[in-house]
C-alpha positions as CSV (number, residue, x, y, z in Angstrom):
1,M,-19.9,-0.9,-14.5
2,E,-19.8,3.2,-15.6
3,A,-16.2,2.4,-15.6
4,Y,-15.9,-0.7,-17.3
5,L,-17.5,0.8,-19.7
6,Q,-15.5,3.5,-19.9
7,R,-12.4,1.4,-20.2
8,K,-14.4,-0.8,-23.0
9,R,-14.8,2.5,-25.1
10,V,-10.8,3.4,-24.2
11,F,-10.2,0.4,-25.9
12,L,-12.1,0.6,-29.0
13,L,-11.0,3.9,-29.7
14,L,-7.0,2.9,-28.8
15,V,-7.5,-0.1,-31.9
16,S,-8.8,2.4,-34.0
17,W,-6.3,4.6,-33.3
18,I,-3.1,2.0,-33.8
19,W,-4.3,-0.1,-36.5
20,P,-3.4,2.4,-39.0
21,L,0.2,2.5,-37.5
22,A,0.4,-1.0,-37.8
23,V,-0.8,-1.1,-41.2
24,L,2.4,1.5,-42.0
25,G,4.7,-1.2,-40.6
26,G,4.9,0.2,-36.5
27,T,5.5,-3.4,-34.7
28,G,7.2,-2.0,-31.3
29,N,10.3,-1.8,-29.7
30,N,10.7,-5.9,-29.9
31,T,13.8,-7.4,-28.7
32,T,13.0,-10.9,-30.3
33,N,11.5,-10.9,-33.9
34,A,7.5,-13.1,-33.5
35,T,7.3,-16.4,-34.8
36,A,5.2,-17.8,-37.5
37,P,1.7,-18.6,-36.6
38,L,1.6,-21.7,-34.3
39,S,0.1,-25.1,-35.3
40,S,-2.3,-27.1,-34.1
41,F,-0.4,-29.9,-32.7
42,S,-0.2,-30.2,-28.9
43,R,3.0,-29.8,-28.6
44,P,4.7,-26.8,-30.7
45,K,8.6,-26.2,-31.0
46,V,8.0,-22.6,-30.4
47,V,5.3,-20.5,-27.7
48,N,4.9,-16.8,-27.9
49,V,5.3,-14.8,-24.5
50,G,4.9,-11.0,-24.0
51,A,6.3,-8.8,-21.8
52,L,5.2,-5.1,-20.8
53,F,7.5,-3.2,-18.6
54,T,9.3,0.1,-18.5
55,S,13.0,-0.6,-19.2
56,N,14.4,2.4,-17.7
57,S,12.9,1.9,-14.4
58,V,13.8,0.7,-10.9
59,I,11.4,-2.7,-11.4
60,G,12.3,-2.8,-15.5
61,R,16.3,-2.8,-14.9
62,S,16.0,-5.6,-12.3
63,A,12.9,-7.5,-13.8
64,E,14.4,-7.6,-17.5
65,P,17.8,-9.0,-17.1
66,A,15.9,-12.0,-14.5
67,L,13.4,-12.7,-17.2
68,V,15.7,-13.2,-20.2
69,A,18.3,-15.4,-17.6
70,A,15.1,-17.7,-16.9
71,I,13.8,-18.2,-20.3
72,N,17.4,-19.2,-21.5
73,D,17.7,-21.3,-18.4
74,V,14.3,-22.8,-19.3
75,N,15.0,-23.4,-22.4
76,S,17.9,-25.4,-21.8
77,D,16.8,-27.6,-19.3
78,S,15.2,-30.9,-21.2
79,S,13.6,-31.9,-18.4
80,I,11.0,-29.2,-18.9
81,L,9.0,-28.8,-21.6
82,R,10.8,-31.1,-24.2
83,G,11.1,-29.6,-27.6
84,T,9.2,-26.8,-27.0
85,K,11.1,-23.3,-26.8
86,L,9.7,-20.0,-25.5
87,N,9.9,-17.0,-27.4
88,L,10.1,-13.7,-24.9
89,I,8.9,-10.7,-26.9
90,F,9.4,-7.1,-24.9
91,Q,7.6,-4.0,-25.4
92,D,8.7,-0.8,-23.5
93,T,5.7,1.0,-21.9
94,N,8.0,3.9,-21.4
95,C,5.8,4.6,-17.6
96,S,2.5,5.6,-20.0
97,G,-0.7,4.1,-19.6
98,F,-1.3,5.2,-23.3
99,V,1.5,4.0,-24.4
100,G,1.4,0.5,-22.3
101,T,-2.2,-0.1,-23.9
102,V,-0.7,0.3,-27.0
103,D,2.1,-2.2,-26.4
104,A,-0.4,-4.8,-25.0
105,L,-2.8,-4.5,-28.3
106,Q,0.8,-4.8,-30.6
107,L,1.7,-7.8,-27.9
108,M,-1.7,-9.5,-29.5
109,E,-0.5,-9.5,-33.2
110,K,2.0,-12.1,-32.1
111,E,-0.1,-15.1,-31.1
112,V,0.9,-15.0,-27.6
113,I,0.0,-17.3,-24.9
114,A,0.8,-15.7,-22.2
115,A,2.0,-11.9,-20.9
116,I,4.0,-10.6,-18.3
117,G,3.5,-7.4,-16.7
118,P,2.8,-4.4,-16.3
119,Q,4.4,-3.0,-13.4
120,S,1.6,-0.4,-13.5
121,S,-1.7,-0.9,-12.1
122,G,-2.8,2.1,-14.2
123,I,-1.7,0.1,-17.4
124,A,-3.0,-3.7,-15.8
125,H,-6.5,-2.3,-15.8
126,V,-6.8,-1.6,-19.1
127,I,-5.6,-4.3,-20.7
128,S,-7.1,-6.7,-18.7
129,H,-10.2,-6.5,-20.2
130,V,-8.7,-6.8,-23.7
131,M,-6.8,-10.3,-22.0
132,N,-10.2,-11.1,-21.0
133,E,-11.3,-11.1,-24.3
134,L,-8.8,-12.9,-26.4
135,Q,-8.1,-15.2,-23.2
136,V,-4.3,-14.8,-22.4
137,P,-3.5,-15.3,-19.0
138,L,-1.8,-11.9,-17.6
139,L,0.7,-12.6,-15.1
140,S,1.3,-9.5,-13.8
141,F,3.6,-7.3,-11.2
142,A,0.9,-4.4,-10.8
143,T,-0.1,-4.9,-6.6
144,D,-3.3,-3.1,-6.9
145,P,-5.5,-4.3,-4.2
146,T,-8.9,-4.1,-6.8
147,L,-7.2,-6.3,-9.3
148,S,-8.1,-9.4,-7.5
149,S,-11.7,-8.9,-8.3
150,L,-13.7,-11.6,-10.5
151,Q,-14.1,-8.9,-13.0
152,Y,-10.6,-9.7,-14.2
153,S,-10.8,-13.6,-14.9
154,Y,-7.6,-13.6,-16.6
155,F,-5.4,-11.5,-14.7
156,L,-3.1,-13.2,-12.0
157,R,-0.5,-11.8,-9.6
158,T,3.0,-12.8,-9.2
159,V,4.0,-10.5,-6.4
160,P,2.5,-9.8,-2.9
161,N,-0.9,-7.6,-3.2
162,D,-0.6,-4.4,-1.4
163,H,-3.6,-5.5,0.5
164,F,-1.2,-7.5,2.9
165,Q,1.4,-5.1,2.8
166,M,-1.3,-2.3,4.0
167,Y,-1.8,-4.5,6.8
168,A,1.4,-4.8,7.8
169,I,1.7,-1.0,8.0
170,A,-1.4,-1.0,10.2
171,D,0.5,-3.5,12.4
172,V,3.0,-1.2,13.1
173,V,1.5,1.7,13.6
174,N,-0.6,0.0,16.2
175,Y,2.4,-1.5,17.9
176,F,3.8,1.7,18.3
177,G,0.3,3.1,19.7
178,W,0.2,5.9,17.0
179,K,-3.8,6.5,16.7
180,E,-3.5,9.4,13.5
181,V,-1.6,8.8,9.9
182,I,-1.1,10.9,7.5
183,A,-0.8,9.1,3.8
184,I,1.3,10.8,0.6
185,F,0.8,9.0,-2.3
186,V,0.3,9.4,-6.1
187,D,-3.4,9.8,-7.4
188,D,-3.3,6.8,-9.6
189,D,-4.9,3.5,-8.9
190,N,-2.5,1.9,-7.1
191,G,-1.7,5.0,-4.6
192,R,-5.7,5.3,-4.5
193,N,-7.3,2.0,-4.0
194,G,-3.9,1.0,-1.5
195,I,-4.4,3.9,0.8
196,S,-8.0,3.1,0.5
197,V,-7.2,-0.4,1.9
198,L,-4.7,1.0,4.4
199,G,-8.0,3.4,5.8
200,D,-9.6,-0.3,6.5
201,A,-6.9,-1.4,8.2
202,L,-6.3,1.2,10.9
203,A,-9.9,1.0,11.3
204,K,-9.5,-2.3,12.9
205,K,-7.1,-1.2,15.0
206,R,-8.9,1.5,16.4
207,A,-7.0,4.2,14.5
208,K,-7.7,6.2,11.5
209,L,-6.4,8.3,8.2
210,T,-6.9,11.6,9.6
211,Y,-5.7,13.0,5.9
212,K,-5.0,11.8,2.3
213,A,-2.5,14.0,0.6
214,A,-2.4,13.1,-2.9
215,F,-0.5,14.7,-6.0
216,S,-0.6,13.9,-9.8
217,P,2.0,11.2,-10.9
218,G,3.5,14.4,-12.6
219,A,3.8,16.9,-10.1
220,S,6.5,19.3,-9.7
221,S,8.8,19.8,-6.8
222,S,6.7,23.0,-5.9
223,E,3.9,20.8,-5.9
224,I,4.8,18.3,-3.7
225,A,6.7,21.1,-1.3
226,D,3.2,22.4,-1.5
227,L,1.5,19.6,-0.3
228,L,4.3,18.8,2.4
229,V,3.3,22.0,3.9
230,S,0.0,21.6,4.2
231,V,0.4,18.7,6.1
232,N,3.1,20.0,8.5
233,L,0.5,22.3,9.4
234,M,-1.8,19.4,10.6
235,E,-2.0,17.5,14.1
236,A,-0.6,14.1,13.2
237,R,3.3,13.3,12.6
238,V,2.9,9.8,11.5
239,F,3.2,10.2,7.6
240,V,2.8,6.9,5.1
241,V,4.6,7.4,1.9
242,H,3.3,5.4,-1.0
243,V,4.2,6.4,-4.3
244,N,6.5,4.8,-7.0
245,P,10.3,3.9,-6.5
246,D,11.3,6.3,-9.6
247,T,10.0,9.7,-8.2
248,G,9.6,8.9,-4.7
249,L,12.9,10.6,-3.3
250,S,11.7,13.8,-4.2
251,I,9.4,13.8,-1.1
252,F,12.0,13.4,1.2
253,S,14.2,16.1,-0.2
254,K,11.8,18.4,0.3
255,A,10.8,17.0,3.6
256,K,14.2,17.6,4.4
257,N,14.1,21.1,3.7
258,L,11.0,21.9,5.2
259,G,12.7,20.6,8.5
260,M,10.4,17.4,8.5
261,M,12.9,14.8,9.1
262,V,13.8,15.3,12.8
263,G,13.1,14.1,15.7
264,G,9.2,14.1,16.5
265,Y,8.1,12.7,13.1
266,V,7.4,9.5,11.9
267,W,8.1,8.4,8.1
268,I,6.8,5.2,6.7
269,T,7.4,3.7,3.7
270,T,6.1,0.8,1.1
271,D,8.2,-1.5,-0.6
272,W,9.7,1.0,-3.3
273,L,12.4,2.7,-0.9
274,P,13.9,-0.5,-0.6
275,S,13.4,-1.7,-4.0
276,F,15.3,1.6,-4.9
277,L,18.0,1.1,-2.7
278,D,18.6,-2.6,-3.4
279,S,18.8,-1.9,-6.6
280,S,21.7,0.2,-6.5
281,D,25.3,-0.5,-6.4
282,S,26.1,2.5,-3.7
283,V,23.3,5.1,-3.0
284,N,24.5,9.0,-2.6
285,P,25.5,9.6,0.7
286,E,23.4,12.9,0.0
287,T,20.4,10.5,-1.1
288,M,20.9,8.7,2.6
289,D,21.4,11.8,4.4
290,L,17.6,12.2,3.4
291,I,15.7,9.1,4.6
292,Q,17.7,9.1,8.0
293,G,15.2,7.0,10.7
294,V,12.6,6.3,7.9
295,V,11.1,2.5,8.6
296,A,10.4,1.1,5.6
297,L,8.6,-2.5,4.4
298,R,10.4,-4.8,2.0
299,H,9.3,-7.9,0.3
300,H,10.6,-10.8,2.2
301,T,11.8,-13.5,0.1
302,A,13.5,-16.4,2.2
303,D,17.1,-17.1,2.1
304,S,18.0,-19.7,0.0
305,D,21.1,-22.2,-2.4
306,Q,19.1,-21.0,-5.4
307,K,18.8,-17.6,-4.0
308,K,22.4,-17.1,-3.8
309,K,23.3,-18.9,-6.8
310,F,21.6,-16.5,-8.4
311,A,23.2,-13.4,-6.8
312,S,26.5,-15.1,-7.9
313,R,25.2,-15.3,-11.6
314,W,23.5,-11.8,-11.5
315,K,26.5,-9.8,-13.3
316,N,26.9,-12.1,-16.2
317,F,23.3,-12.0,-16.9
318,K,22.5,-9.6,-20.5
319,N,21.4,-5.9,-19.9
320,V,22.5,-5.8,-16.3
321,E,23.0,-1.9,-15.0
322,T,24.0,-2.6,-12.0
323,S,25.5,-5.4,-9.3
324,S,22.5,-5.6,-7.2
325,F,18.9,-6.3,-7.9
326,N,15.6,-5.7,-5.6
327,S,12.7,-8.6,-5.1
328,Y,11.3,-8.3,-8.2
329,A,14.1,-9.7,-10.3
330,L,13.4,-12.8,-8.1
331,Y,9.9,-12.5,-8.9
332,A,10.4,-12.3,-12.5
333,Y,12.6,-15.4,-13.2
334,D,10.0,-17.3,-10.9
335,T,7.4,-16.0,-12.9
336,I,8.8,-17.6,-16.6
337,W,9.6,-20.9,-14.5
338,L,6.0,-20.7,-13.3
339,L,4.7,-20.5,-17.0
340,A,7.0,-23.1,-18.1
341,R,6.1,-25.5,-15.2
342,A,2.5,-25.0,-16.0
343,L,3.0,-25.3,-19.7
344,D,5.0,-28.5,-19.1
345,L,1.8,-29.7,-17.1
346,Y,-0.2,-28.3,-20.1
347,F,0.7,-30.4,-22.5
348,K,1.3,-33.6,-20.5
349,D,-2.4,-33.4,-20.3
350,G,-3.2,-33.2,-24.1
351,G,-3.3,-29.2,-24.1
352,K,-2.8,-28.1,-27.5
353,V,-2.0,-24.1,-28.3
354,T,-4.8,-22.7,-31.2
355,F,-5.7,-19.7,-32.0
356,S,-8.9,-18.2,-33.4
357,D,-10.9,-15.6,-34.8
358,D,-13.7,-13.7,-32.8
359,P,-16.5,-12.9,-34.4
360,R,-17.2,-9.8,-32.5
361,L,-13.9,-8.4,-34.3
362,R,-14.2,-9.4,-37.8
363,D,-14.0,-6.0,-39.5
364,T,-17.1,-4.4,-41.3
365,N,-17.1,-3.4,-45.1
366,G,-14.8,-0.8,-45.6
367,S,-13.2,-0.4,-42.4
368,S,-9.3,-0.1,-41.8
369,L,-9.0,-1.6,-38.5
370,H,-7.8,-4.6,-39.2
371,L,-9.3,-6.1,-36.3
372,S,-9.2,-9.9,-37.4
373,S,-5.9,-10.0,-36.8
374,M,-6.3,-10.2,-33.1
375,Q,-6.7,-14.0,-32.2
376,V,-8.4,-15.5,-29.2
377,F,-6.2,-18.3,-27.3
378,D,-8.1,-20.9,-27.2
379,Q,-6.9,-22.8,-25.0
380,G,-6.4,-19.9,-22.5
381,Q,-8.6,-20.7,-19.8
382,K,-7.1,-24.3,-19.2
383,L,-3.9,-22.8,-19.3
384,F,-4.8,-20.3,-16.5
385,Q,-6.6,-22.9,-14.5
386,T,-3.1,-25.2,-14.6
387,L,-0.8,-21.7,-13.2
388,I,-3.0,-21.1,-10.3
389,G,-3.3,-24.8,-9.4
390,M,0.9,-25.1,-9.7
391,N,2.9,-25.2,-6.4
392,F,6.6,-25.5,-6.5
393,T,9.5,-23.9,-4.6
394,G,11.4,-21.0,-6.3
395,L,14.3,-18.4,-5.7
396,S,11.6,-16.2,-3.9
397,G,10.0,-18.6,-1.7
398,Q,6.9,-21.0,-2.0
399,I,4.7,-20.4,-5.6
400,Q,1.3,-21.1,-4.1
401,F,-2.0,-19.4,-5.0
402,D,-4.8,-19.0,-2.5
403,S,-8.2,-18.8,-3.6
404,E,-8.4,-15.0,-4.6
405,K,-5.4,-15.7,-7.0
406,N,-2.9,-13.9,-4.7
407,L,0.7,-15.7,-3.6
408,G,0.3,-17.5,-0.4
409,H,1.9,-16.5,2.5
410,P,2.5,-12.5,2.1
411,A,5.2,-11.5,4.4
412,Y,7.6,-8.1,4.6
413,D,10.9,-7.3,6.4
414,V,10.7,-4.4,8.7
415,L,13.5,-1.8,7.8
416,N,15.1,1.0,10.0
417,I,17.0,3.2,7.3
418,G,19.9,4.5,9.2
419,G,23.9,5.5,8.4
420,T,25.3,4.1,5.5
421,G,22.1,1.4,4.8
422,S,19.8,-0.3,6.5
423,R,19.0,-2.9,9.4
424,T,16.0,-5.3,10.0
425,V,13.9,-4.4,12.9
426,G,11.6,-7.5,12.5
427,Y,9.3,-9.2,9.8
428,W,5.7,-9.0,8.9
429,S,3.2,-11.9,7.9
430,N,-0.2,-12.6,7.9
431,Y,0.6,-15.8,9.6
432,S,2.1,-14.6,12.7
433,G,2.1,-10.7,12.8
434,L,5.1,-8.7,13.8
435,S,7.9,-10.4,15.1
436,V,11.9,-10.9,15.3
437,V,11.8,-14.2,14.3
438,T,11.6,-15.3,10.5
439,P,8.1,-16.2,9.1
440,E,9.9,-19.6,7.9
441,I,10.3,-21.0,11.1
442,L,7.1,-19.2,12.8
443,Y,5.2,-21.1,9.8
444,S,6.2,-24.5,11.3
445,K,4.3,-23.5,14.8
446,P,0.2,-23.1,15.5
447,P,-0.5,-19.1,14.1
448,N,-0.5,-16.6,16.8
449,T,-1.0,-12.8,16.2
450,S,-2.5,-11.5,19.7
451,I,-0.8,-8.6,20.8
452,S,1.6,-10.1,23.5
453,T,3.7,-11.9,20.9
454,Q,4.0,-8.6,18.1
455,H,8.1,-7.7,18.4
456,L,10.3,-5.4,16.8
457,Y,13.8,-4.5,18.4
458,N,14.5,-1.3,19.0
459,V,14.1,1.9,16.1
460,I,16.3,4.9,15.9
461,W,13.5,7.5,14.3
462,P,14.8,10.9,12.7
463,G,16.8,13.0,14.6
464,E,18.7,9.9,15.5
465,T,16.8,9.3,18.7
466,V,15.8,5.8,20.0
467,T,12.7,7.7,22.2
468,Q,9.5,6.7,20.6
469,P,8.0,9.7,18.7
470,R,4.4,10.9,20.2
471,G,2.9,10.7,16.7
472,W,1.2,14.4,17.4
473,V,1.3,17.6,17.9
474,F,-0.7,20.7,18.4
475,P,-1.5,22.1,15.1
476,H,0.0,25.2,14.4
477,N,-2.9,26.4,12.4
478,G,-4.8,24.7,15.5
479,K,-7.2,26.5,18.6
480,P,-6.9,25.8,21.9
481,L,-9.3,23.9,23.1
482,Q,-12.4,25.5,24.4
483,I,-13.1,24.5,28.4
484,A,-16.7,25.4,29.4
485,V,-16.7,27.0,32.9
486,P,-20.7,27.3,34.7
487,Y,-20.6,30.8,35.6
488,R,-22.5,30.1,39.4
489,V,-24.3,32.6,41.7
490,T,-23.9,29.8,44.8
491,F,-20.9,27.7,45.9
492,K,-18.5,29.9,44.4
493,E,-16.1,28.2,46.5
494,F,-15.9,25.5,43.8
495,V,-15.9,28.1,40.5
496,H,-16.0,31.7,40.1
497,K,-15.5,34.6,37.7
498,D,-12.0,36.1,38.3
499,K,-10.0,39.3,37.0
500,G,-6.9,37.1,36.7
501,P,-5.1,36.3,33.4
502,S,-7.2,32.6,33.2
503,G,-10.7,35.1,34.1
504,V,-11.7,32.2,36.6
505,K,-10.6,30.9,39.5
506,G,-11.6,28.0,42.0
507,Y,-10.9,24.7,43.7
508,C,-12.6,22.9,40.3
509,I,-10.1,24.8,38.6
510,D,-7.3,24.0,40.3
511,V,-7.7,20.4,40.5
512,F,-7.9,21.0,36.5
513,E,-4.8,23.1,35.7
514,A,-2.9,20.5,38.4
515,A,-3.5,17.7,36.3
516,I,-2.7,19.6,32.8
517,D,0.9,20.2,34.8
518,L,1.2,16.6,34.6
519,L,1.0,15.7,30.9
520,P,4.6,15.6,29.5
521,Y,3.7,18.0,26.8
522,A,1.7,21.8,26.4
523,V,-2.2,21.9,26.4
524,P,-2.8,25.6,24.6
525,H,-7.0,26.2,26.6
526,V,-9.4,28.7,27.4
527,Y,-12.0,29.1,30.3
528,I,-15.6,29.9,28.6
529,L,-18.2,31.0,31.3
530,Y,-21.3,29.5,30.6
531,G,-24.4,31.5,32.0
532,D,-25.3,35.0,33.0
533,G,-24.5,35.1,36.3
534,K,-27.7,35.9,37.7
535,R,-28.2,32.4,38.6
536,N,-26.9,29.2,38.1
537,P,-26.8,27.6,34.9
538,S,-28.4,24.2,33.5
539,F,-25.5,21.4,33.5
540,K,-28.1,19.1,31.5
541,N,-27.8,21.8,28.9
542,L,-23.9,22.2,29.4
543,V,-23.5,18.6,29.2
544,N,-25.7,18.3,26.0
545,D,-23.6,21.5,24.7
546,V,-19.8,19.5,25.2
547,V,-21.9,16.4,23.2
548,T,-22.3,18.6,20.4
549,N,-18.8,19.7,20.2
550,K,-19.8,23.5,21.6
551,Y,-17.3,23.0,23.5
552,D,-14.4,20.6,24.0
553,A,-14.7,19.8,28.1
554,A,-15.9,21.6,31.1
555,V,-14.6,22.0,34.3
556,G,-16.8,22.3,37.3
557,D,-19.1,20.8,40.1
558,V,-21.2,18.9,37.8
559,T,-22.6,15.8,39.1
560,I,-21.9,12.1,37.8
561,T,-25.2,10.6,36.9
562,T,-26.2,7.5,34.8
563,N,-27.8,9.3,32.3
564,R,-24.7,12.0,31.6
565,T,-22.2,9.2,31.7
566,R,-24.2,7.6,29.0
567,I,-23.4,10.3,26.6
568,V,-19.9,12.1,27.8
569,D,-16.7,10.5,29.9
570,F,-16.1,11.9,33.6
571,T,-13.2,12.1,35.4
572,Q,-12.6,10.3,38.6
573,P,-14.6,12.0,41.3
574,Y,-12.0,14.2,43.5
575,M,-14.9,14.8,45.7
576,E,-17.7,13.0,47.1
577,S,-21.2,14.5,48.0
578,G,-24.4,13.6,49.7
579,L,-26.7,13.8,52.6
580,V,-24.4,14.7,56.1
581,V,-25.7,15.1,59.9
582,V,-24.4,18.5,61.5
583,A,-24.3,18.4,65.4
584,P,-23.2,21.4,67.7
585,I,-19.9,20.1,69.5
586,K,-20.1,20.4,73.6
587,E,-17.1,20.4,75.3
588,L,-17.0,18.3,78.3
589,K,-14.7,18.2,81.3
590,S,-12.4,15.0,81.5
591,S,-12.8,12.7,84.5
592,P,-11.9,9.2,85.7
593,W,-15.5,8.3,86.5
594,A,-16.2,8.9,82.9
595,F,-17.1,5.4,82.3
596,L,-20.2,6.0,84.6
597,Q,-21.9,8.8,82.7
598,P,-23.6,6.6,80.0
599,F,-26.0,5.4,82.4
600,T,-27.9,7.2,85.5
601,L,-27.1,6.8,89.1
602,Q,-30.8,4.8,89.4
603,M,-29.7,2.1,86.4
604,W,-26.5,1.4,88.1
605,C,-27.9,0.5,91.1
606,V,-31.0,-1.9,89.6
607,T,-27.7,-3.5,87.5
608,G,-25.9,-4.2,90.7
609,V,-28.9,-5.6,92.4
610,F,-29.4,-7.9,89.5
611,F,-25.9,-9.0,90.0
612,L,-26.3,-10.0,93.7
613,F,-29.4,-11.5,92.8
614,V,-27.7,-13.9,90.2
615,G,-24.7,-14.8,92.4
616,T,-27.0,-15.6,94.9
617,V,-29.1,-18.3,92.8
618,V,-26.0,-19.7,91.8
619,W,-24.5,-20.0,94.9
620,I,-28.0,-21.9,96.0
621,L,-27.8,-24.2,93.0
622,E,-24.2,-25.0,92.9
623,H,-23.1,-25.3,96.4
624,R,-24.5,-28.9,97.0
625,H,-23.0,-30.5,94.2
626,N,-20.0,-28.2,93.1
627,P,-16.7,-28.5,95.2
628,E,-15.7,-25.2,93.8
629,F,-18.6,-23.5,95.9
630,R,-17.5,-25.3,99.3
631,G,-14.6,-24.4,101.7
632,S,-14.2,-21.1,103.2
633,P,-16.9,-17.9,102.8
634,R,-14.4,-15.7,101.4
635,H,-13.7,-18.4,98.9
636,Q,-16.9,-19.1,97.9
637,L,-17.4,-15.6,97.2
638,V,-14.5,-15.0,95.3
639,T,-16.2,-18.1,93.5
640,V,-19.6,-16.6,93.2
641,F,-18.1,-13.3,92.1
642,W,-15.7,-14.5,89.2
643,L,-18.9,-16.6,87.6
644,V,-21.1,-14.1,87.7
645,T,-18.4,-11.2,85.9
646,Q,-18.0,-13.8,83.5
647,S,-21.5,-14.6,82.3
648,N,-22.4,-10.7,82.1
649,N,-19.4,-10.3,80.2
650,L,-20.7,-13.3,77.9
651,L,-24.0,-11.6,77.6
652,L,-22.6,-8.2,76.5
């Protein structure tokens, strides 16, 4: 609420400052003259459309020619806006929030039915309040995620929301298994709010932003260099650069000088870098050398015949400075057609174009502000509802808005900069995540964002290596791990004080050092004796000190208990402990009759008597009826002996 009131005060202050200029004849830098006030009939001959862009910028140089071309195409197409022409009024914001706000106020004098732009999120935040007051739809290129707020009821974004781009970056980070990221960004509305969303997206992937390296919009080269020096001293080696395309390369120039574009570093940029590269006829080889190995996201626009025809016409457009264009040219062209189609449908439904005075903007006695020249577009709400309900296929793909007024099916190309250009290593969409298949193909299949379906082609990283960077190092200004070791009085074989370099020695220390040696990187650490050496220390207190981060870890014969596993992580046990039975060993001479030793002589005699008794009983019972127990005495004796032996074996 405080920010809202502050912006309202800024708005009124700007109105009070600009109106004397308007009286003196200042009308802005218009490329097309404004028309006379519109009449109240349903099909006016001309309607005014405003455009707010920075002409001398990467986005402006692509958007302005596309807007003019789209206006000409609409006005020459007899099947749409029958009898009504669109009149485009340009205002150059000059990369200034103040100038952009002034230009927006001047546009409102021209009775515009919609305004296109601005590209700056900071300007969009301010002038959205103006559009709310005057009920004029704002078709903006600003990508700040917070502009989707219900607070801006006349704001409609005609480019993808940065909310999705940040989630795409989080998926890339998660795909390569990195857990810590440093964000480098311009400290403005777009930068802060975009990086805030990135932090939330990383948290959902169990990763985190370890540091937010912000610099002012007008930061000098030395300030950027100092910022990079500070982040280079940190542990993370994954950098996400979220800046504007006109000044972003200065970061890589300084990073190159500081040796930060070599193996082990990871650089990921938002769409600003592809926008710069795509809008240039040929990029200076020295510039390309600065960004080798960078991974960048670019707005994905589906290939189509319409897009190819537009590309072939590009060189013939007015005010074209290069033979190439970026994705903002496609979005600009589609924005004009979005407005034209919505107006056509609006007029077919009997819509009119009328303006009326706002009682809240009436001049007071003696006032020189001339607020009455700013009028409210009476049908602005109805036209806005028509705009968000449109659904058609444009140069950039399907133009359709969701419930939060975002373009549907946001998607990005994942690029890897290398050599003299870039190559596509995959795609991202909020429908299917990362894939090497274009999103248009996946839209026809059931959505699937499981980990097993996420794929990218191999990336060539900084330093011209295909080996995936680990993503972190031990910080140059960091301290080694503090390892607590119990200073025992008993059982010193496990661990005890030593006069060697490490200061400790024992079986537990040997196991720990062997594990450290297996790691593919160095782990600086120091051992700190825990206890006074006069009595065994409290292992309960030792575990608690690790929990409170007094020590980074503990090495010793610490027993694993249920309560302790709830607060700390243990390694797998490498030795067993418990109750055992200890008995003396008595040497005995080996003998062939050793099997007789378990029983005494009396026991063996009793066993023999029972053996004969059982045999006799069996013979008496079986002799008369069983022919096997008949015959010679020798045969009968063998049969009885065999039967008794087998019976005893079964019993045993």
